[in-house]
MARRO-688798 format. One line per 5 residues: their letters; for each residue x negated, y negated, z of C-alpha. Coordinates in steps of 0.2 Angstrom, whole numbers, padded with zeros to 4 digits, m for minus. Each point is the difference from the previous one (the first is absolute). Layout:
a	X Y Z | ...
This chain:
xxxxx	m0001 m0290 0000 | 0005 m0007 m0017 | 0004 m0016 m0008 | 0009 m0004 m0016 | m0002 m0012 m0015
xxxxx	0008 m0002 m0017 | m0007 0011 m0013 | m0003 m0015 m0012 | m0009 m0010 0014 | m0011 0015 0003
xxxxx	m0005 0003 m0018 | m0003 m0018 m0002 | m0013 0001 0015 | m0008 0015 m0008 | m0002 m0007 m0017
xxxxx	m0004 m0018 0004 | m0017 m0007 m0002 | m0007 m0011 0013 | m0016 m0004 m0010 | m0002 m0019 m0002
xxxxx	m0013 m0009 m0011 | m0016 m0005 0009 | 0003 0013 0014 | 0000 0015 m0012 | m0018 0004 0002
xxxxx	m0002 m0003 0019 | m0007 0014 0011 | 0017 0002 0008 | 0007 0005 m0017 | m0011 0015 m0001
xxxxx	0001 0004 0019 | 0019 0003 m0001 | 0007 0017 0001 | 0011 0009 m0013 | 0019 m0003 0003
xxxxx	0004 0018 m0005 | m0010 0014 0008 | 0013 0014 m0006 | 0015 0002 m0010 | 0013 0014 m0004
xxxxx	0015 0002 m0011 | 0016 0008 0007 | 0005 0016 m0008 | 0015 m0008 m0008 | m0010 m0014 m0006
xxxxx	0010 m0014 0008 | m0012 m0006 0013 | m0018 m0002 0004 | m0009 0001 0017 | m0015 m0011 0003
xxxxx	m0013 m0001 0013 | m0003 m0018 0002 | m0012 m0008 0012 | 0007 m0014 0012 | m0007 m0017 m0004
xxxxx	m0013 0000 0013 | m0005 0018 m0004 | 0002 0007 0017 | 0015 0012 m0005 | 0006 0008 m0016
xxxxx	0018 0001 m0002 | 0011 0012 m0011 | 0012 m0009 m0012 | 0014 0008 m0010 | 0005 m0010 m0015
xxxxx	0016 0003 m0011 | m0005 m0001 m0018 | 0017 m0006 m0006 | m0001 m0016 0010 | 0015 0005 0011
xxxxx	0000 0002 0018 | m0014 m0005 0012 | m0018 0004 0002 | m0004 0010 0016 | m0016 m0005 0009
xxxxx	m0005 0013 0013 | m0014 m0001 0013 | m0006 0014 0010 | m0008 m0008 0015 | m0011 m0014 0005
xxxxx	m0016 m0001 m0010 | 0005 0016 m0009 | m0003 0005 m0018 | 0008 0012 m0012 | m0005 0009 m0016
xxxxx	0003 0016 m0010 | 0018 m0004 m0005 | 0011 0015 m0006 | 0018 0001 m0004 | 0007 0017 0006
xxxxx	0018 m0004 m0006 | 0008 m0015 m0008 | 0002 m0008 0017 | m0013 0008 0011 | m0018 m0005 0001
xxxxx	m0016 0005 0009 | m0015 m0010 0004 | m0016 0002 0010 | m0006 m0011 0014 | m0017 m0007 m0006
xxxxx	m0015 m0011 0005 | m0008 m0013 m0011 | m0017 0005 m0008 | m0009 m0017 m0002 | m0012 0004 m0014
xxxxx	0015 0007 m0010 | 0013 m0013 0007 | 0014 0013 0000 | 0008 0011 0013 | m0006 0018 0002
xxxxx	0011 0013 0009 | m0002 0004 0018 | 0009 0016 m0002 | 0017 m0004 0008 | 0015 0001 m0012
xxxxx	0016 m0010 0002 | 0017 0003 m0009 | 0013 m0013 m0003 | 0015 m0004 m0010 | m0001 m0013 m0013
xxxxx	0010 m0012 0011 | m0012 0002 0014 | 0012 0011 0010 | m0003 0017 0008 | m0019 m0002 0002
xxxxx	m0009 0015 0007 | m0018 0006 0003 | m0002 0016 m0010 | m0018 0003 0005 | m0009 m0009 0014
xxxxx	m0001 m0002 0019 | 0014 m0007 0011 | m0005 m0002 0018 | 0012 0005 0014 | 0011 m0014 0007
xxxxx	0004 0004 0018 | 0011 0015 0000 | 0002 m0001 m0019 | m0012 0012 m0009 | m0006 m0007 m0017
xxxxx	0006 0010 m0014 | m0017 0001 m0010 | m0016 0005 0008 | m0011 0001 m0016 | m0017 m0005 0004
xxxxx	m0008 0001 m0018 | 0001 m0005 m0018 | 0014 0003 m0011 | 0003 m0004 m0018 | 0014 0003 m0013
xxxxx	m0007 0013 m0013 | 0015 0003 m0010 | 0019 m0004 m0002 | 0013 0014 m0005 | 0009 m0009 m0014
xxxxx	0013 0014 m0001 | 0003 m0002 0019 | 0003 m0019 0004 | m0007 m0005 0016 | m0012 0014 0002
xxxxx	m0019 m0003 0000 | m0016 0010 0003 | m0011 m0007 0014 | m0018 0005 0004 | m0005 m0002 0018
xxxxx	m0017 0002 0008 | m0002 m0002 0019 | m0012 m0012 0008 | m0003 0008 0017 | m0001 0019 m0005
xxxxx	m0018 0001 m0002 | m0013 m0006 m0013 | 0007 0011 m0014 | 0019 0001 0003 | 0013 0009 m0011
xxxxx	0009 m0009 m0014 | 0018 0004 0001 | 0013 m0003 m0014 | 0018 m0004 0005 | 0017 m0001 m0009
xxxxx	0008 m0016 0007 | 0017 m0007 m0002 | m0002 m0018 m0001 | 0018 m0003 0004 | 0002 0010 0016
xxxxx	m0018 0001 0006 | 0001 0019 0000 | m0016 0009 m0005 | m0007 0017 m0002 | m0018 0007 m0001
xxxxx	m0002 0009 m0016 | m0019 0002 m0002 | m0016 m0001 0011 | m0018 0001 m0005 | m0016 m0003 0010
xxxxx	m0010 m0015 m0003 | 0004 m0015 m0011 | 0009 0006 m0016 | 0012 m0007 m0013 | 0016 0009 m0005
xxxxx	0008 0000 m0017 | 0018 0006 m0001 | 0011 0005 m0015 | 0017 m0009 m0003 | 0009 0011 0013
xxxxx	m0011 m0005 0014 | m0010 0016 0000 | m0019 m0003 0003 | m0009 0008 m0014 | m0018 m0007 0001
xxxxx	m0011 m0005 0015 | m0017 m0008 m0003 | m0013 m0004 0013 | m0018 0000 0005 | m0010 0014 0008
xxxxx	m0013 m0002 0014 | m0013 m0006 m0013 | 0013 m0012 m0007 | 0001 0010 m0016 | 0018 m0001 m0008
xxxxx	0011 0015 0003 | 0017 0004 m0008 | 0014 0013 0003 | 0016 0003 m0008 | 0016 0011 m0002
xxxxx	0001 0006 m0018 | 0019 0001 0003 | 0011 m0008 0013 | 0002 0016 0010 | m0018 0006 m0001
xxxxx	m0013 m0001 0014 | m0014 m0013 0001 | m0016 0005 m0010 | m0015 m0008 m0006 | 0003 m0010 m0016
xxxxx	m0012 0007 m0013 | m0015 m0011 m0006 | 0006 0003 m0018 | 0015 m0011 0005 | m0006 m0011 0014
xxxxx	m0018 m0003 m0006 | m0011 m0008 0013 | 0014 m0011 0006 | 0018 m0002 m0004 | 0013 m0014 0004
xxxxx	0018 0004 m0003 | 0011 m0013 m0008 | 0017 0007 m0005 | 0010 0016 m0003 | 0010 0002 m0015
xxxxx	0019 0003 0001 | m0003 0019 m0001 | m0010 m0001 0017 | m0014 0011 m0008 | m0010 m0012 m0011
xxxxx	m0011 m0012 0010 | m0008 m0016 m0007 | m0016 m0002 0009 | m0017 m0009 m0001 | m0014 0013 0000
xxxxx	m0019 m0002 0000 | m0010 0015 m0004 | m0017 m0005 0003 | 0002 m0017 0010 | 0002 m0010 m0016
xxxxx	0014 m0012 m0002 | 0016 0010 0003 | 0012 0004 m0015 | 0018 0002 m0001 | 0006 0018 m0002
xxxxx	0017 0009 m0002 | m0002 0016 0011 | 0012 0015 m0001 | m0001 0007 0018 | 0009 0016 m0004
xxxxx	m0010 0004 m0015 | m0017 m0006 0007 | m0004 m0011 m0015 | m0003 m0019 m0003 | 0000 m0012 m0015
xxxxx	m0010 m0015 m0002 | 0010 m0016 m0003 | m0011 m0015 0002 | m0017 m0005 0007 | m0017 m0008 m0003
xxxxx	m0018 0003 0004 | m0005 m0017 0006 | 0015 m0006 0011 | 0014 0007 0011 | 0019 m0001 m0004
xxxxx	0007 m0013 0012 | 0018 0003 m0003 | 0012 0013 m0009 | 0015 m0008 m0008 | 0016 0010 m0001
xxxxx	0015 0001 m0010 | 0012 m0007 0013 | 0003 0007 0018 | m0002 0019 m0004 | m0007 0001 m0018
xxxxx	m0017 0005 m0007 | m0015 m0011 m0001 | 0000 m0011 m0016 | m0017 m0009 0004 | m0014 m0002 0011
xxxxx	m0009 m0016 0006 | m0019 m0001 0002 | m0006 m0012 0013 | m0017 m0007 0003 | m0007 m0016 m0006
xxxxx	0008 0003 m0018 | 0018 0007 0003 | 0010 0007 m0014 | 0015 0011 m0003 | 0000 0016 m0011
xxxxx	0016 0007 m0006 | 0001 0019 0002 | 0016 0001 m0010 | 0001 m0014 m0013 | 0018 0006 m0005
xxxxx	0007 m0003 0017 | 0013 m0014 0001 | m0009 m0005 0016 | m0016 m0002 m0009 | 0008 m0011 m0013
xxxxx	0009 m0010 0014 | m0017 m0002 0009 | m0009 m0006 m0016 | 0014 m0013 m0003 | m0001 m0007 0018
xxxxx	m0019 0000 m0002 | 0002 m0010 m0016 | 0011 m0012 0009 | m0013 m0004 0013 | m0016 m0002 m0010
xxxxx	m0016 0000 0010 | 0008 0009 0015 | 0002 0018 0005 | 0017 0006 0002 | 0003 0014 0013
xxxxx	0016 0008 0004 | 0004 m0001 0019 | 0017 0007 0003 | 0015 0007 m0009 | 0018 0002 0004
xxxxx	0007 0018 0001 | 0009 m0001 m0016 | m0016 m0006 m0009 | 0009 m0016 m0007 | m0009 m0013 0010
xxxxx	m0019 m0001 0002 | m0009 m0011 0013 | m0018 m0004 m0007 | m0015 m0010 0004 | m0011 m0011 m0010
xxxxx	m0017 m0007 0004 | m0017 m0006 m0007 | m0016 m0007 0006 | 0009 m0017 0001 | 0017 0006 0005
xxxxx	0001 0008 0018 | 0017 0009 m0004 | 0018 m0002 m0005 | 0014 0012 0001 | 0013 0001 m0013
xxxxx	0016 0011 m0003 | 0004 0007 m0017 | 0017 0005 m0004 | 0000 0014 m0013 | 0018 m0002 m0005
xxxxx	m0001 m0019 m0003 | m0018 0000 m0005 | m0003 m0015 0011 | m0014 m0004 0012 | 0002 m0011 0015
xxxxx	m0013 m0006 0013 | 0003 0006 0017 | m0015 m0008 0010 | m0018 m0006 m0002 | m0013 0005 0013
xxxxx	m0009 m0017 0000 | 0011 m0012 m0009 | m0011 m0015 0004 | m0014 0008 m0011 | 0000 m0008 m0017
xxxxx	m0008 0013 m0012 | m0006 m0013 m0011 | m0010 m0008 0014 | m0009 0016 0004 | m0017 0006 m0007
xxxxx	m0001 0014 m0014 | m0004 0017 0007 | m0009 0012 m0011 | m0006 0018 0002 | m0018 0003 m0005
xxxxx	m0012 0015 0000 | m0019 0001 0002 | m0013 0014 0002 | m0009 0003 0017 | m0018 0002 0001
xxxxx	0001 0019 0001 | 0012 0001 m0015 | 0018 0000 0007 | 0014 m0010 m0008 | 0007 m0012 0013
xxxxx	0016 m0010 m0001 | 0002 m0017 0007 | 0012 m0016 m0001 | m0006 m0017 m0004 | 0010 m0015 0004
xxxxx	m0004 m0018 m0006 | 0006 m0016 m0006 | m0011 m0008 m0013 | m0015 0006 m0010 | m0015 0007 0008
xxxxx	m0013 0001 0007 | 0009 m0004 0015 | m0004 m0001 0019 | 0006 0017 0005 | 0006 0009 0016
xxxxx	m0002 0019 0000 | 0014 0008 0010 | m0002 0019 0004 | 0016 0008 0006 | 0003 0009 0017
xxxxx	0001 0018 0004 | m0012 0005 m0008 | 0007 0017 m0005 | 0015 0002 m0011 | 0004 m0019 0000
xxxxx	m0001 m0009 m0017 | 0002 m0017 m0007 | 0014 0000 m0013 | 0005 m0012 m0013 | 0014 m0011 0008
xxxxx	0002 m0016 0010 | m0013 m0002 0014 | 0002 m0015 0011 | m0018 0000 0006 | m0007 0000 m0018
xxxxx	0013 m0013 m0006 | m0004 m0012 0014 | m0019 0001 m0004 | 0004 m0002 m0018 | 0010 m0015 0003
xxxxx	m0016 m0008 0008 | m0009 0004 m0016 | m0009 0016 0005 | 0000 0016 m0010 | 0004 0015 0009
xxxxx	m0007 0018 m0003 | 0008 0015 0008 | m0010 0016 m0003 | 0007 0017 0002 | m0016 0008 0006
xxxxx	m0002 0019 0002 | 0011 0006 0014 | 0015 m0011 m0006 | 0016 0008 m0004 | 0009 0002 m0017
xxxxx	m0014 0011 m0008 | 0002 0017 0009 | m0007 0008 0015 | m0017 0003 m0008 | m0002 m0019 m0002
xxxxx	0006 m0003 0018 | m0013 0013 0007 | m0014 m0008 m0010 | 0001 m0014 0012 | m0002 0011 0016
xxxxx	m0015 m0004 0010 | m0004 m0015 m0012 | 0007 m0014 0011 | m0017 m0009 m0001 | m0006 0009 m0016
xxxxx	0008 0003 m0017 | 0016 m0009 0005 | m0010 m0016 0002 | m0010 0004 m0016 | 0016 0000 m0009
xxxxx	0006 m0017 0006 | m0017 m0007 m0004 | 0001 0008 m0018 | 0016 m0009 m0002 | m0007 m0017 0005
xxxxx	m0015 0002 m0012 | 0013 0005 m0014 | 0010 m0016 0003 | m0016 m0010 m0001 | m0006 0009 m0016
xxxxx	0018 m0003 m0008 | m0002 m0019 0005 | 0015 0001 0011 | m0010 m0004 0016 | m0013 m0013 0004
xxxxx	m0014 0010 0008 | m0004 m0015 0012 | 0017 m0001 0007 | 0007 0016 0006 | 0007 0005 0017
xxxxx	0008 0016 0006 | 0015 0001 0011 | 0010 0015 0006 | 0011 0007 0014 | m0001 0016 0010
xxxxx	m0012 0011 m0010 | m0001 m0015 m0012 | m0007 m0010 0015 | m0013 0013 0002 | m0005 m0001 m0018
xxxxx	0000 m0019 0001 | m0014 0002 0012 | m0009 0015 m0006 | m0002 m0005 m0018 | m0010 m0015 0004
xxxxx	m0011 0011 0010 | m0003 0012 m0014 | 0000 m0013 m0013 | m0007 m0016 0008 | m0002 m0010 m0016
xxxxx	0017 0002 m0007 | 0010 m0010 0012 | 0001 m0018 0007 | 0012 0004 0015 | 0011 0014 0008
xxxxx	0017 0000 0008 | 0005 0015 0011 | 0018 0002 0006 | 0005 0013 0013 | m0016 0010 m0006
xxxxx	m0009 0015 0006 | m0018 m0006 0004 | m0007 0014 0011 | 0004 0018 m0006 | m0005 0008 0017
xxxxx	0014 m0010 0008 | 0013 0008 m0011 | m0003 0016 0009 | 0003 m0008 0017 | 0013 m0014 m0003
xxxxx	0016 m0002 m0010 | 0015 0011 m0005 | m0009 0011 m0013 | m0010 0010 0013 | 0015 0003 0012
xxxxx	0005 0016 m0009 | m0010 0016 m0005 | 0005 m0003 m0018 | m0007 m0018 0001 | m0016 0006 0007
xxxxx	m0002 0013 m0013 | 0003 m0013 m0013 | m0013 m0012 0007 | m0013 0014 0000 | 0005 0005 m0018
xxxxx	m0001 m0017 m0008 | m0014 m0009 0011 | m0011 0015 0006 | m0007 0001 0017 | m0018 m0004 m0002
xxxxx	m0004 m0015 0012 | m0014 m0007 m0010 | 0011 m0001 m0016 | 0015 m0007 0010 | m0012 m0014 0007
xxxxx	m0008 m0003 m0017 | 0017 m0003 m0008 | 0007 m0011 0014 | 0000 m0019 m0003 | 0000 m0003 0018
xxxxx	m0016 0009 0002 | m0008 m0008 m0015 | 0003 m0019 0003 | m0018 m0004 m0004 | 0003 0006 m0018
xxxxx	0015 m0011 m0003 | m0007 m0016 m0007 | 0016 m0009 m0006 | 0013 m0011 0010 | 0013 0011 0008
xxxxx	0019 m0003 0005 | 0009 0013 0011 | 0019 0001 0004 | 0008 0011 0013 | 0016 0004 0008
xxxxx	m0001 0003 0019 | 0013 0013 0000 | m0008 0011 m0014 | 0001 0018 0005 | m0007 0007 m0017
xxxxx	m0016 m0011 0001 | 0000 m0006 0018 | m0009 m0016 0006 | m0015 0011 0005 | m0005 0000 m0019
xxxxx	0002 m0019 m0002 | m0010 m0003 0016 | m0014 0012 m0005 | m0003 m0011 m0016 | 0004 m0017 0007
xxxxx	m0011 0003 0015 | m0014 0006 m0011 | 0001 m0016 m0011 | 0000 m0010 0016 | m0015 0008 0007
xxxxx	m0009 m0002 m0017 | 0002 m0019 0002 | 0011 0000 m0016 | 0018 0000 0007 | 0014 0005 m0012
xxxxx	0015 m0011 m0003 | 0014 0009 0009 | 0019 0000 0001 | 0008 0011 0014 | 0019 m0001 0002
xxxxx	0009 0007 0015 | 0016 0009 m0004 | m0006 0007 m0016 | m0006 0017 m0004 | m0008 0009 m0016
xxxxx	0002 m0016 m0011 | 0010 m0015 0003 | 0019 0002 m0002 | 0007 m0017 0005 | 0000 m0012 m0015
xxxxx	m0007 m0014 0009 | m0015 0010 0006 | m0003 0007 m0018 | 0001 m0018 m0007 | m0013 m0005 0014
xxxxx	m0011 0014 m0006 | 0002 m0006 m0018 | m0005 m0018 0004 | m0015 0006 0010 | m0006 0011 m0014
xxxxx	0003 m0014 m0013 | m0011 m0012 0011 | m0013 0014 0002 | 0000 0004 m0019 | m0001 m0018 m0006
xxxxx	m0015 m0003 0011 | m0010 0014 m0007 | 0006 0004 m0017 | 0013 m0013 m0004 | m0007 m0015 m0010
xxxxx	0015 m0005 m0010 | 0008 0017 0000 | 0017 m0007 0007 | 0000 m0013 m0015 | 0000 0015 m0012
xxxxx	0014 0009 0010 | 0011 m0016 m0001 | m0003 m0004 m0018 | m0001 0016 m0009 | 0014 0004 m0011
xxxx	0010 0016 0002 | m0001 0015 m0012 | 0008 0017 0000 | m0006 0015 0009
């Protein structure tokens, strides 16, 4: 089904700000979801397609907006309580999207592995990959029980896409199959098949040239075709290093731009000549990974790389490139923000780009290279006033064993402040980055400083840094967090007598484990959908469902029962001396209710019951804004009771300053 609205009306809705006076810093303000979860520019540069959550958040619709103000906006929904993500234009009038589910802790849709094609006006919709049940005597056309994703578009063959597919009911380690699919007719052809979970990289003709995966010990593997007609063979370590992540083929279909890590250090960008068997270093750093490669238009070479982490920056590879000059000019026009290219028209004349900062959630703009004009397309959270948000700054400190660690500090007003330590989830391969964070800004609006430590095991620093956190859930990871707290105290940023720790998922685990390991450092702890009994992870939840998941748990946690018990908060409640608050969704599959009940029951048995919030209909985190706002208000009350003491007055009265 589809509905129409005028383009001017839709753009007004996208750009309007509902923020109003005294309500600006209510909990509801920070609990609301982004109005844009994905956006794509049509190949001819005349329209944008946006994934827009419905008002109540139960669905995500696809909207197609003409950029010249003519015609009508097309608003499409793909079923009751259905979401979409991963928008691609395959022609000037044809799009594909993936059916999706919401991930509460990220508040954005994640693909379910079913791909739908549609015309821009909502007509001729077809399920390209997915499962269609039979209806009486009519056999459903698609019987794909598995996960599919677009891995490439063939720009010289409009409408054609490369799709990777992996079966769900074909054993524990099914093949990965690569299809060439016509998004206009639904026709498709299998072109490659490899055992296990692999990723394909194809050249501009659609010929698969590189395939990367993991062996039975989860060590990266890579194979390639030196020329399009050659047979598959191992990619030499002199080219692939320890791990390789393909990014783009040059127009000659021989030169490959790829991120390569030779010794598990942060990957660097190389230009690889597949036929000659040589490579050339283009960019990279020892201390932080490349988060984005910026290209000269839709088919050109890289002109810059972006480094992520707590202190992002852009490095120009080719300072003479007109695209580098254009990016520098746009960056100058948005001081204090990062400017990231997002999409580009096929003729390279129109650029869709994103701006963001620690205070600005995101805004999307269109730059017309012919007229040299920029226009705002949409804001992710137009009700957020950047000037009302707290400054966010990257910091560094040294751990007790000499590692340089990165962190993010958010605060309004001068220190030392009452502080909330907020370890991230994961823990492996995840990192807290400089940018808008609703949790941190909510806490800062109440007068609390917030410290987010990227402890060992976090992403953004290379595989060696990730593996440094293996089997350190209750050990060095906790030491890193505590070292960050002590650093903040030494820097007069935190009041040592008013510190609480709060986290979700692994962060919830750390919020309970750190006060066990460092009982004198905290005055309270808040765990949300946390892991509290490590042995239960091997028995309950969705990680242990598959062989790869069980192998992962053994690798990162170990199997020694004594160690698992010693590092489980639910088994060590007698060592937790601070007041505790726990929050949990009843439908959580990743960290099921058994984890919450193990800890809550242990506190009850000890005669020191935790303050709890359990919400039906929620899973791994709270998705509904009203439930997230309820969580915020309960946290505020809990924090005010234990470390508040006029913190909210500082939050309300502190003057704003730049990031």
